[in-house]
C-alpha positions as semicolon CSV with decimal commas, in nm:
position;residue;x (nm);y (nm);z (nm)
1;M;0,794;2,536;2,024
2;S;0,425;2,534;2,110
3;V;0,243;2,255;2,282
4;A;0,030;2,203;1,972
5;A;0,337;2,154;1,755
6;S;0,474;1,902;2,009
7;V;0,144;1,711;2,015
8;L;0,140;1,706;1,634
9;S;0,500;1,575;1,625
10;I;0,399;1,289;1,849
11;V;0,087;1,215;1,646
12;L;0,289;1,222;1,321
13;F;0,549;0,994;1,478
14;L;0,289;0,736;1,586
15;A;0,097;0,741;1,253
16;F;0,401;0,729;1,027
17;A;0,598;0,480;1,232
18;A;0,302;0,246;1,231
19;A;0,234;0,287;0,863
20;G;0,601;0,255;0,770
21;L;0,654;-0,059;0,970
22;Q;0,344;-0,218;0,808
23;K;0,486;-0,144;0,465
24;I;0,828;-0,276;0,562
25;R;0,678;-0,597;0,698
26;F;0,465;-0,616;0,378
27;N;0,173;-0,804;0,531
28;P;-0,111;-0,927;0,299
29;M;-0,306;-0,601;0,330
30;M;0,003;-0,400;0,221
31;S;0,057;-0,641;-0,061
32;G;-0,288;-0,567;-0,193
33;A;-0,236;-0,192;-0,152
34;A;0,096;-0,199;-0,332
35;E;-0,045;-0,395;-0,623
36;H;-0,351;-0,169;-0,646
37;L;-0,131;0,143;-0,660
38;G;0,114;-0,008;-0,903
39;F;0,412;-0,049;-0,673
40;T;0,645;-0,351;-0,651
41;K;0,714;-0,507;-0,309
42;A;1,062;-0,350;-0,296
43;A;0,930;-0,010;-0,391
44;Y;0,653;-0,018;-0,128
45;Q;0,901;-0,131;0,139
46;R;1,124;0,165;0,044
47;I;0,830;0,392;0,093
48;G;0,784;0,229;0,433
49;V;1,146;0,293;0,523
50;L;1,105;0,661;0,420
51;E;0,789;0,690;0,631
52;F;0,957;0,532;0,932
53;A;1,268;0,752;0,891
54;G;1,045;1,061;0,858
55;A;0,860;0,959;1,178
56;V;1,185;0,924;1,365
57;G;1,312;1,257;1,230
58;V;0,998;1,428;1,352
59;L;1,028;1,275;1,694
60;I;1,401;1,343;1,730
61;G;1,357;1,712;1,662
62;L;1,054;1,735;1,890
63;A;1,200;1,949;2,170
64;S;1,460;2,132;1,970
65;S;1,453;2,493;1,859
66;R;1,426;2,544;1,483
67;S;1,772;2,692;1,457
68;T;1,947;2,374;1,581
69;F;2,035;2,073;1,373
70;L;1,768;1,861;1,538
71;G;1,508;2,141;1,482
72;V;1,602;2,155;1,115
73;L;1,571;1,775;1,103
74;N;1,217;1,798;1,243
75;I;1,131;2,055;0,977
76;A;1,282;1,855;0,696
77;A;1,117;1,532;0,811
78;A;0,773;1,697;0,842
79;A;0,810;1,853;0,498
80;G;0,922;1,523;0,350
81;L;0,622;1,341;0,504
82;A;0,384;1,605;0,363
83;V;0,528;1,569;0,021
84;M;0,502;1,186;0,049
85;M;0,137;1,213;0,144
86;I;0,069;1,448;-0,146
87;G;0,229;1,183;-0,364
88;A;0,009;0,918;-0,211
89;V;-0,301;1,125;-0,290
90;Y;-0,175;1,158;-0,650
91;F;-0,139;0,775;-0,687
92;H;-0,485;0,714;-0,537
93;L;-0,640;0,970;-0,772
94;K;-0,451;0,815;-1,064
95;T;-0,612;0,474;-0,990
96;G;-0,957;0,633;-0,952
97;D;-0,993;0,561;-0,584
98;K;-1,277;0,717;-0,388
99;F;-1,193;0,979;-0,120
100;A;-1,248;0,737;0,164
101;L;-0,938;0,535;0,046
102;F;-0,703;0,834;0,049
103;A;-0,856;1,044;0,318
104;P;-0,590;0,925;0,566
105;A;-0,318;1,052;0,334
106;V;-0,496;1,388;0,305
107;A;-0,529;1,411;0,683
108;L;-0,163;1,325;0,741
109;A;-0,053;1,577;0,474
110;V;-0,256;1,847;0,651
111;L;-0,120;1,752;0,990
112;S;0,236;1,757;0,856
113;I;0,188;2,098;0,704
114;L;0,023;2,232;1,019
115;E;0,316;2,098;1,228
116;L;0,551;2,287;0,988
117;I;0,348;2,610;1,024
118;L;0,344;2,586;1,403
119;R;0,714;2,510;1,420
120;L;0,815;2,782;1,183
121;G;0,570;3,038;1,321
């Protein structure tokens, strides 16, 4: 795997682990975000668990070749994270949010897809 893909895996881990833990902890800022997007506390915490699990999956498969189980785990995790971020963009657009509010989701979706391209290429 290329150095760029490895760096992206680490960046994705850090970003999604932090975001996932914040949703799981459900601090006041997350409470407001969940309410704004139409999610219950439990649903938002489940999203956080999925983000954290995806982050761990990306990190675990970091140094594996794509033909191994851990390499496939990395690919599946990165794909899942990209799909989640596309979903996040959808919910932000649905509520009429300005781009600044969902720009991080767009950036993370792009980084997840880029990591997939580099890993599969």
